[in-house]
N, C-alpha and C positions, 0 to 999 in steps of 0.2 A: 486619543485626541478627537476622534469623530464624535464621541458621546459628549464631550465638553462643548464642542462647537454647536452641536444640536441643542443642548441646554441653553447656551448663550443666545442662540438665534430663535429660540422658541417664541419669544414675544413677537417676532416678525412673521410667524406662521400664517396669520390671517392675510397679511400683505402678499405673501407668496401664493397663497390660494387664490386671492382675488386676481393677481396677475395672470395666473394660469387660466382662470375662467375668462378673463378679458381676451387672452390670446385665442381661446377656443371659439369665442363669439366672433372675433374678427376673421378667423379662418373660414368659418361657416358663411359669414356675410360675403367674403370674397368669392367663395365657391359658388354661391347663388348669383352674385353679381356678374361673374364671368361664365355662367352656365349657358351654352349655346341655345338650349331650349328656352330658357328665360328670355334671352335676347330676341329670339325669333318671335316669341309671344308678344314682347313689347313692340316689335316692328309691326306686327299685325294690328295691335291696338292703335298704334300711331297712324296707320293707314286708315283705320276706321274713323279716327278723329278728323282726319283730313277730309274724308268723304262726307262726314256729317257737318262739315263746316265749322268745327270747334277750334281748329287751328289754321293758320295761313300756310301757303305754300312755302314761304321762307322759313317759318318755324318747323315745318315738316322736314325740309331739307337739312336744317341745322341739327335737329334731333336724330334724324336718320343717319347723318354722318357720325354723330357720337355713338350711336348703337353699332354701326358697322365697324367703327374703330374698336369698340369693346369686343365685338365678334372676332376681329382679326387678332387682337391680343389673346383672346381665349384660344384661338386656333394655334397660335405660336406656342402658348404655354402647354397645350395638350400634345403638341408634336414633340416637345422635349421629353414628356413622360412616356410617350409611346402608347398610351391607351386611346386617345382620340375620341372616346365616347364617354357619355355620362350615363348615369343609372336611369 
């Protein structure tokens, strides 16, 4: 029965391969998005933009809050896995 189903589903192989690739890309994007080192670097750039006058204090506060929320989410996620550190 497995061989027959594989033959019947063969035309869908590119779709299954594409879905796998999309899942891998999304996982990597989330890993980078929630990486504490990335978030800290973004906080540093945000502070530089404020000091250079490129953004207002209100924009800084809003963006900083978003980054700190991401950092908190990342901390909660890594606490559940037990590794707590990134590479």
